[in-house]
C-alpha positions, 0 to 999 in steps of 0.5 A: 500500500502506498502512503497516499492509499494509506492516508486515504483508506488506512493509516500513515505516519510521516515526519513533522520534525522540520516544523517550528516548536516554540515554548512560551512560559511566564505568568503573562503568557496567556494574556499576551498570546490572547492579545496577539492571536485570533482565537480565544487563548484564555479559555484554553485549559491544560490538555487542550489546544487551538488553531489561530492566526497572528495578524497585523494592524491591517488584519493580514495574516502574518503567521498561523499556529497551533497553541497547546496549553500545559500547566506551566507553558504553551507549545506553539507549533508552526510551519518551518518558514515561520520558526524565526518570524513567529517569535520575532512577531511576539517579542515585538509586543513584549513590553512589561510582560513576564514572558519567555520564549524558547525555540525547542525545535532542534531538541524535539520532533513531531510525528504525524499519524493520519488516515481513517484508521489512525485511531485504531493504529494508535490504540495498538501502540498503547498510546493515549488517545485524545477524545476531541479535536485539539485535545492532547495527553501525555504518553508516559512510555516516553519522556516528555511525550505528548499525543495531540488530536491534530491533522495536517491533511484534514484526515482523522489524525494525531501528532506525537511530540517527543524528544528527538531520541524517542522518535525512532521507537515511536515510529517503530511502534506505529509501523508495527501497528500497521501504519505505512510511511507517507512521503511529502508528495502523498501528504501534499496531495491529500491536503490539497484534495481535502482543501486544507491550506498551508501557510506560505502556499495558500495562506499568505501575509496579504491574506485576510482570515475570511478569505481563507475560509479557516474560521476555526482560527477565529473567535468572535466572542473574545476581547480585543486583539491585534487586527480584530477591527478589520476582522469585525468590519468584514463580518459586518459587511458580510463579504470579501472580494476573493475566497479560497476554493477547491478546484478539480482540474484536468491536469495539475498546473503550477502555483501562480497560474491565472484563472479565467472565466470566459474573458474575465480574470477570475483568480490564481492557483496557489497549490495543485497536485495530481490525484493518484486516486482519480484522473485529473488533479486537485487545486486550491485557488483564490477566486473572485467572490462572484466565481467562488461557487460550486460547479463554476467552470474556469480555465487555469491557463489552457487547463479546464477547472471546476470549483468544487467547494470553498476551502474549509467546507 
């Protein structure tokens, strides 16, 4: 079974060691992160987590991050390209706050287990199984190991955080329980097919939260945070000029390929991947709001494309 097939119908593991992992400590950590992110950090209890954006004053997304709450700290999990940018952004707003940031990327690692049978595979390893999305539990078999219910591909999934020295044994257990190794191209194909955007490819520092469709990153019940005024203004207006959508194409096209609807400019492809399980390809693209409707026919250069859904649906 290939890694792609396992992600689609069974379970696959893959390495997420390159992702940035930043520990935030100090008595003011929750208040500071709450004021800088789009989600409700103050309501996080130990053993829970959330996905959030960090915005600038113009409401543009400067980073995305998963925040895991522990008794004495937060663990920030972010894209490799944001490993340095994320703490720099946070430190810019530390004035009198008692907050300390530590980059633990080199000393730790992360291993993903995703697919419809991921939970059954995890149970076979004797690991704890968090019940709800974004929950996490300690794995007592390994020093400082944590299992979180998180997914890169939008398939059912988990992520194991551990020391670099424990990774080999954890992978051995996952493989013995039936998980297949997935390559980066397998992961990317499933992610794009499922409409799960990635910061740096589909989410950019010019993107607004509502354009991405990832409203799981935004709380409309929390207090003020950086960029909130723009987010609330867009909600009041009820629309954005472009939206991130999922496409089906006759074949894959490069990122940046322009989309047209007849003679009209319609948008731009951000990610595309051949679909091993079906003919043609899948893509994510920003499309002008008037064309961001299911079954809308478009052209990606010379390639026929059809809108299938908004990203996040």
